[in-house]
N, C-alpha and C positions, 0 to 999 in steps of 0.2 A: 450417130449414136441408131444401135439398133436396140427395137423393144422387143420383149418376150412373146413368140409365138401362140397363137392358140393351144397347140398342142402343148409345149411350155407350160402354161398357165394351168390349163385342164390335170396336169401330169402331178405341179404343186400342189393342187388345192386336192385330189385323190390320195396324197401322200401326208398331207395335213389332215385329213379327215382321219385315216386310218390311226395314224399317230392319234390324236385325240381318244379314237375309240380304245386303243388297244390302254391309255392312262384310266380312260372311267373305268375298263376292265380289272385293271388293275387293284385299282382302288375297291371296287365292289367288293374283290376275292379278298382282299387287306381287311374290311370292313367287318370278318365275321366276327359274333360270339364264341367267345374260345374259353377252354380250360385248363387248367396247369395244374395235376396232382405233385404235391411233396411226396408222394411215394403209392406206390401200387399193390405192396403185396398181401397178396391174401391171408384175412384173417385180424389186423392189425388197424390202426387207427391212420388216418394221412386229413394234408391241409390242403384243401383245394382253391385255388383262384380264380376269379371269375374275370376274363377283359372284357368291358362292353364299350367300344365305339359310338361314339353319334351319326347318323347315316343319313336324317334328314339336316334339308340346308334352311328351311324354313322354323323348325321346333325342336325342344328339348326334350331327352331326355328325363321322364322324371319319375320311372316306377319301373322295375325290374320283379317276375316270378322267374322261381327256380324249381322244376318239376323234379322230388325225387324217388329213387326206383321203386315203385311198390314191391315188383317180383320178386327182387334179393333185398330187403328196406336195411336203413341204416335204424339200428338203435340206439346209436347218439348222436346228435349234431348239433353244435355251435356256434353264432355267429362271430366274428369279429368288426371293432365298431369302427364306422366308416362317418366321420364327421359331415354334420348336418344331414345324415340319412340316418332314418328307421327301420327295424327288422323286425318281422315276424315269422314264427318259426310255427305253422301250421300243421300238428296234428290229427291223426284220423285212422278209420277205419279201413284196414285193406282188404282191395278187391275179393282176396282170397289169401288162408290163412298163410304163414310162413315157417319155416324153421329156420333160423342163426343160431348155430353153434349149439346144437342139439335142441333147442326151445325152441316152444311153438307161440309165436305171438300172430294177436289178431287186429294191432292196432300200430302205427308206428310215424313218426314225421315223412307228411307225405309233398311237403314244400318250403318254400323260405321266398317274405316277400321284403324287398327294401323302397321303401318312399323316402322321395328327399322333402327334407323339412320346409324349403322355401326357395324362391328363383335363383336368390345364389347359388346354390350347390346342385343344382340340376346339370346335366352334362349339354353342353352346347356345340355348338359346329367347330370341328376338327380337336375335338376331346374325345378322352375316351373317361373311364371310372374303373378301379375292379372291386370285386368284394372278395370276402372269403368264409370258405365255412372249414369245421372241424368235422370229422363223420368218420363213422366205423359201426360195425369193424367192417373188414370189404370181404364181398362174397369171393366164392374159391377159383384157384387160380384160372386165367383163361375166360372170364366172365367179364361180357361187354357192357360197360356203369352208363347209360346214355341218362343223360343230364337234361332235358329241353329249355328255353329259357321266351320266356316273353317280355319284348323291353316296348312300353309306354309310352308315348310322346305326349306333350302337352297339345299338340292337336287333335287328341283321339286319335290316332292311326295307335293300332300296332304290329310289330314284329314280331312273327314266330319263327324261332331260331326249334326248330321240330322235324325235318327231316332225316328220316334214315339213312345213312350210308348205301350207296346201291351195289350190288354184288358184281357187278365190270369193276369198279374201281371209280367210277366217274364222281365227283364232286358232286351233290346236290345243289340245289339255289340257294338254301336257306338250311344248313346243315344244324344238326344237335351235336353242341357239345357232348365228348364222351373220350372214356379211356376206357384202357382192359388190362384187367388185374393180373397181377405174374405171379408166380410162388414164390412161400415167404424163402427166404436164407435159409439154407442147412434144411430144408425140409422133404428131401429125395434122404439125407438119411436115415435109418432107422437105427434107434438104442443097441440092438443088438450087432449092426454094422460099426456104430462106433465104436462100443465094448469089446469088439476084435480086431478091429483099427488098435481101438487103446493098448490093447494085449500085446499085439504086433511090434508095435512101438517099443513097447517095456522089452520085449525078448530083443529087438536087436541093439536097442540101448545097453541089456544085460550084454550081448556077445562082443560089444563093442568094450564095454568097459570090462571083459575076459580080454579082448584081445590085445586092449591098452594095457594091462598089467602082466602079460605074456610079452609084449612086448617092451616095459620096462626092465623089463627081470633080463631079456635077451640082452639090452643095452647094457646092462649094468655087468654082466659074464662078457660082455665084446671087450670091454672097460678093463676090468682083470686079465682077459689074456693080451692084452696088448700093454700092462704093463711088467707081465711076464715075461712078452718078448725083449722090453725095452733091456729088462735087466740081463738077460743071456745075451742079448746083443752084448751090454756093456762087459760083463765079464768074458766072452768071448773075445774082447780087443785087449783087456788089460793079458789074458791068457797068451794072446798072443805078442806083446808088447814085451810079456816076462822072457819069453820061448826064445824074443831075437836077442835080445841083452844075455841070455844064458851062452845065446849060439857065440855070440862075439868074442863073450869071458874065453870060453873052451879054446877058440881059433887064436885067439893070443899066446 
């Protein structure tokens, strides 16, 4: 019976260590706090759902704080109830006045804080919780809406999810949840263009209607011609038969 050589044992150890590191890396990457918007259309309202996993192996998540944008503030914010958690919307003065849909505002909702009511509702190991907001109105298309999150643990530590995306496309260590607004449906078409399009469609419909009438008339004329043709053919055949009979009688 042959026992594994030292080289084989070293190779197996390296493979095991590499696999473990890859698993840890994948786990860390999948544990980010993320946000999923229901809609991203500029000028509208949307539901934002935050997914918050617990990363600690020894402590529970008992509070989260979501920072709302101050440069493009929301004028309306409401929370969806989460069983066992209390929500608080913090309003305050903006660092600088902002214009939202033509109106100048100096204060707005600045953050939302959720706190677990008791230990039984905290987010423990291998668990996650979702928190939802209804917000509006969304800023103009192409705006990056960044929503930094602070995740509090029962051991006093705080995980900050506030790193901005890097210019080279590499994912930061603790990325802040974010999304980009898009153009509202039909926003590219102006009223005049729409009217012109409608007029064109009406003209086409009118033309088609006239064509349809003309086609129906042609079909009607064709039907009359066919009837007259068949009548002439029958008359000709009768005349041919009568002539043949007359000719036969004359020969007799």
